[in-house]
BAROGU-658314 format. One record per residue: residue in one letter; z, y, x of N, C-alpha, C, O, CB in turn. Coordinates in steps of 0.05 Angstrom, whole numbers, padded with zeros to 5 digits, always signed. Glycine has a CB too. Layout:
AZYXZYXZYXZYXZYX
...
//
This chain:
X+02138+02113+02376+02140+02088+02365+02129+02066+02388+02138+02043+02387+02124+02089+02338
X+02111+02074+02407+02099+02063+02427+02110+02067+02450+02102+02056+02470+02077+02068+02428
X+02129+02084+02451+02140+02091+02476+02124+02100+02500+02127+02088+02522+02153+02072+02483
X+02110+02117+02497+02080+02125+02514+02084+02151+02518+02084+02166+02499+02049+02121+02499
X+02088+02160+02543+02081+02190+02549+02058+02191+02557+02047+02212+02551+02097+02203+02569
X+02046+02177+02567+02012+02171+02578+02002+02143+02569+02016+02124+02563+02010+02170+02616
X+01978+02144+02569+01961+02121+02566+01946+02113+02585+01927+02126+02594+01946+02124+02547
X+01953+02088+02595+01940+02077+02622+01913+02064+02607+01912+02050+02587+01963+02050+02642
X+01895+02071+02621+01867+02059+02613+01856+02042+02641+01859+02051+02664+01843+02086+02602
X+01846+02021+02635+01833+02004+02657+01808+01993+02649+01805+01975+02632+01850+01982+02666
X+01791+02004+02663+01758+02000+02655+01751+01973+02672+01756+01972+02696+01734+02030+02666
X+01739+01953+02660+01735+01929+02667+01706+01924+02666+01699+01919+02643+01750+01912+02653
X+01690+01925+02681+01659+01928+02681+01652+01892+02685+01634+01885+02701+01647+01952+02713
X+01663+01877+02674+01655+01849+02677+01636+01835+02658+01633+01845+02635+01678+01835+02676
X+01624+01816+02665+01597+01807+02645+01618+01784+02629+01611+01779+02606+01562+01789+02665
X+01636+01774+02636+01653+01759+02621+01673+01770+02612+01680+01791+02623+01660+01741+02631
X+01690+01758+02588+01712+01770+02574+01737+01773+02597+01739+01757+02616+01719+01751+02547
X+01751+01789+02594+01777+01795+02607+01797+01771+02602+01798+01761+02579+01790+01823+02596
X+01810+01761+02621+01831+01741+02621+01860+01747+02625+01866+01770+02632+01826+01725+02640
X+01879+01728+02620+01904+01735+02625+01915+01755+02649+01931+01773+02648+01915+01712+02627
X+01900+01743+02672+01906+01758+02697+01900+01789+02693+01914+01807+02702+01888+01746+02722
X+01880+01791+02678+01876+01823+02681+01900+01838+02660+01911+01859+02666+01840+01833+02672
X+01904+01827+02639+01924+01833+02622+01949+01834+02635+01964+01852+02627+01925+01816+02603
X+01959+01817+02655+01983+01816+02662+01982+01840+02687+02002+01854+02692+01993+01784+02670
X+01956+01845+02700+01960+01869+02717+01963+01895+02711+01973+01912+02725+01944+01870+02730
X+01950+01898+02683+01960+01924+02670+01984+01928+02665+01997+01949+02669+01950+01929+02650
X+01995+01901+02652+02021+01905+02644+02043+01912+02663+02063+01926+02657+02027+01884+02633
X+02038+01902+02691+02051+01911+02709+02059+01945+02715+02080+01952+02726+02039+01901+02726
X+02039+01962+02705+02044+01987+02706+02064+02001+02688+02075+02022+02692+02023+01997+02704
X+02066+01981+02663+02076+01994+02642+02106+01997+02640+02117+01976+02635+02067+01983+02622
X+02122+02021+02644+02152+02017+02644+02160+02036+02629+02144+02056+02627+02167+02017+02670
X+02182+02036+02616+02192+02056+02594+02197+02084+02612+02196+02106+02600+02223+02044+02576
X+02204+02084+02639+02216+02109+02651+02191+02116+02667+02193+02135+02683+02245+02105+02668
X+02169+02104+02666+02144+02112+02676+02122+02127+02662+02124+02151+02655+02133+02092+02683
X+02100+02110+02658+02077+02118+02643+02080+02111+02616+02064+02119+02599+02052+02108+02653
X+02100+02096+02611+02103+02083+02581+02095+02055+02574+02090+02040+02593+02087+02098+02561
X+02093+02046+02547+02093+02022+02548+02066+02019+02530+02064+02000+02514+02120+02009+02540
X+02045+02037+02534+02014+02033+02520+01995+02034+02544+01995+02049+02564+02005+02060+02496
X+01974+02012+02537+01955+02014+02552+01926+02004+02538+01925+01988+02519+01962+02001+02576
X+01908+02013+02549+01880+02007+02535+01863+01991+02561+01863+02002+02584+01863+02039+02523
X+01849+01968+02558+01830+01957+02573+01803+01959+02561+01796+01948+02540+01837+01930+02579
X+01787+01978+02578+01761+01982+02566+01740+01958+02577+01734+01957+02600+01751+02014+02574
X+01732+01944+02560+01712+01925+02572+01687+01919+02558+01687+01925+02534+01724+01901+02575
X+01666+01908+02567+01641+01902+02553+01643+01873+02538+01631+01869+02517+01617+01903+02575
X+01658+01854+02549+01655+01830+02533+01683+01819+02518+01686+01796+02509+01644+01809+02552
X+01701+01841+02518+01724+01826+02503+01741+01814+02515+01742+01820+02539+01718+01808+02486
X+01759+01794+02506+01781+01783+02519+01782+01751+02506+01782+01742+02483+01810+01803+02511
X+01783+01737+02533+01790+01705+02526+01811+01700+02511+01827+01718+02505+01796+01688+02550
X+01813+01673+02501+01836+01667+02484+01862+01671+02504+01884+01680+02495+01833+01636+02471
X+01859+01665+02525+01887+01672+02541+01894+01698+02545+01918+01704+02547+01889+01661+02568
X+01878+01713+02547+01883+01741+02544+01893+01751+02522+01912+01767+02523+01864+01754+02547
X+01883+01743+02498+01892+01749+02473+01920+01737+02466+01934+01750+02450+01872+01740+02456
X+01928+01715+02476+01956+01703+02474+01974+01724+02489+01996+01732+02480+01958+01671+02487
X+01962+01732+02514+01983+01744+02530+01984+01776+02519+02001+01793+02525+01975+01741+02565
X+01967+01781+02505+01973+01810+02492+01993+01808+02474+02010+01826+02472+01949+01824+02478
X+01996+01787+02457+02011+01781+02437+02043+01777+02448+02065+01782+02437+01999+01756+02424
X+02037+01765+02472+02066+01759+02489+02077+01784+02493+02098+01790+02482+02063+01743+02518
X+02064+01802+02509+02067+01824+02524+02088+01845+02499+02109+01857+02502+02034+01836+02535
X+02071+01842+02475+02076+01856+02453+02105+01851+02442+02123+01868+02439+02056+01850+02435
X+02106+01821+02437+02130+01808+02419+02157+01809+02441+02180+01815+02434+02121+01771+02408
X+02150+01804+02464+02174+01805+02484+02181+01830+02496+02204+01840+02496+02168+01787+02507
X+02163+01839+02505+02164+01866+02524+02161+01889+02511+02168+01909+02522+02143+01869+02546
X+02152+01890+02486+02147+01916+02470+02123+01935+02486+02123+01960+02485+02179+01935+02467
X+02105+01921+02500+02084+01934+02513+02058+01927+02497+02050+01904+02494+02084+01924+02544
X+02045+01950+02485+02022+01951+02473+01999+01953+02490+01996+01973+02504+02023+01970+02456
X+01981+01931+02492+01954+01933+02504+01935+01928+02489+01937+01906+02478+01950+01918+02525
X+01914+01942+02482+01892+01941+02471+01872+01936+02485+01868+01946+02507+01889+01960+02460
X+01854+01917+02473+01828+01911+02488+01803+01931+02470+01801+01930+02445+01821+01873+02488
X+01788+01946+02488+01767+01960+02468+01741+01954+02480+01739+01954+02504+01771+01994+02465
X+01720+01949+02464+01696+01939+02476+01678+01963+02473+01685+01982+02459+01685+01911+02463
X+01651+01964+02487+01638+01989+02484+01632+02000+02458+01630+02024+02455+01615+01987+02497
X+01630+01983+02438+01623+01998+02414+01644+02012+02406+01640+02034+02396+01614+01983+02393
X+01670+02002+02409+01689+02020+02397+01689+02048+02415+01691+02070+02403+01719+02005+02395
X+01688+02047+02439+01688+02070+02461+01666+02091+02450+01672+02115+02449+01678+02057+02494
X+01639+02081+02440+01618+02095+02431+01631+02109+02406+01631+02133+02403+01593+02076+02427
X+01642+02092+02389+01647+02103+02361+01665+02126+02367+01658+02149+02360+01662+02081+02338
X+01689+02121+02383+01705+02144+02394+01690+02171+02400+01693+02192+02388+01717+02133+02421
X+01673+02166+02422+01656+02191+02433+01644+02201+02413+01647+02225+02409+01635+02185+02455
X+01629+02187+02397+01610+02199+02375+01633+02215+02350+01628+02237+02342+01589+02168+02359
X+01651+02204+02343+01669+02221+02328+01681+02245+02339+01683+02266+02327+01690+02207+02319
X+01688+02242+02363+01696+02269+02380+01674+02289+02378+01678+02312+02371+01701+02263+02411
X+01648+02279+02386+01629+02299+02397+01621+02313+02366+01610+02335+02365+01601+02282+02417
X+01626+02300+02346+01616+02311+02315+01638+02323+02304+01639+02327+02280+01605+02288+02293
X+01660+02330+02321+01684+02343+02307+01701+02325+02292+01721+02333+02279+01675+02365+02288
X+01693+02298+02293+01715+02277+02280+01739+02271+02293+01745+02285+02313+01703+02250+02276
X+01754+02253+02287+01781+02245+02294+01777+02214+02315+01782+02192+02306+01800+02240+02262
X+01770+02217+02334+01772+02197+02356+01794+02171+02350+01790+02147+02350+01781+02214+02382
X+01819+02190+02346+01839+02171+02345+01842+02149+02321+01857+02130+02321+01860+02187+02346
X+01826+02156+02304+01821+02139+02280+01819+02106+02287+01830+02087+02276+01792+02150+02267
X+01801+02109+02310+01792+02081+02326+01815+02065+02336+01819+02041+02333+01773+02087+02352
X+01829+02081+02348+01858+02069+02360+01873+02063+02340+01888+02044+02343+01876+02088+02378
X+01871+02075+02320+01891+02070+02298+01884+02046+02285+01902+02030+02280+01892+02093+02277
X+01856+02039+02278+01846+02011+02268+01850+01991+02292+01855+01968+02285+01813+02012+02259
X+01849+01995+02317+01852+01976+02338+01883+01965+02332+01888+01942+02325+01848+01990+02369
X+01899+01982+02336+01930+01974+02334+01932+01962+02306+01944+01941+02306+01952+02001+02338
X+01925+01970+02285+01924+01957+02258+01917+01929+02258+01930+01912+02246+01905+01970+02242
X+01897+01926+02270+01879+01900+02275+01901+01884+02292+01910+01864+02281+01846+01907+02294
X+01910+01888+02312+01926+01874+02334+01951+01871+02323+01963+01851+02331+01929+01890+02360
X+01964+01887+02306+01993+01884+02294+01990+01862+02274+02005+01842+02275+02004+01913+02280
X+01970+01865+02253+01962+01846+02235+01955+01820+02242+01954+01802+02224+01943+01856+02222
X+01949+01814+02265+01939+01791+02278+01967+01773+02293+01965+01750+02303+01916+01802+02301
X+01987+01787+02291+02014+01769+02302+02025+01749+02282+02045+01735+02288+02039+01790+02308
//
């Protein structure tokens, strides 16, 4: 569905939210015949308004799904995985939230 053989993850240890520039940087790595069209930006501070708009544009125009995951979501995934749960539920929720925001 999201045309990805691999998941590209870019960790940003910024104090401020990621911007449009960081979203476009990771979008450049997403190719249908390369890694695929799915990526995650792991960040402490989330995304600014420009980044959020760029995420939507990348999805609507190029079918590139890029999620922004903050520390609490990554911790939730680790806790679920370490307790025998399913960490992919966090990703599923993030995808659902993003798609419904369109």
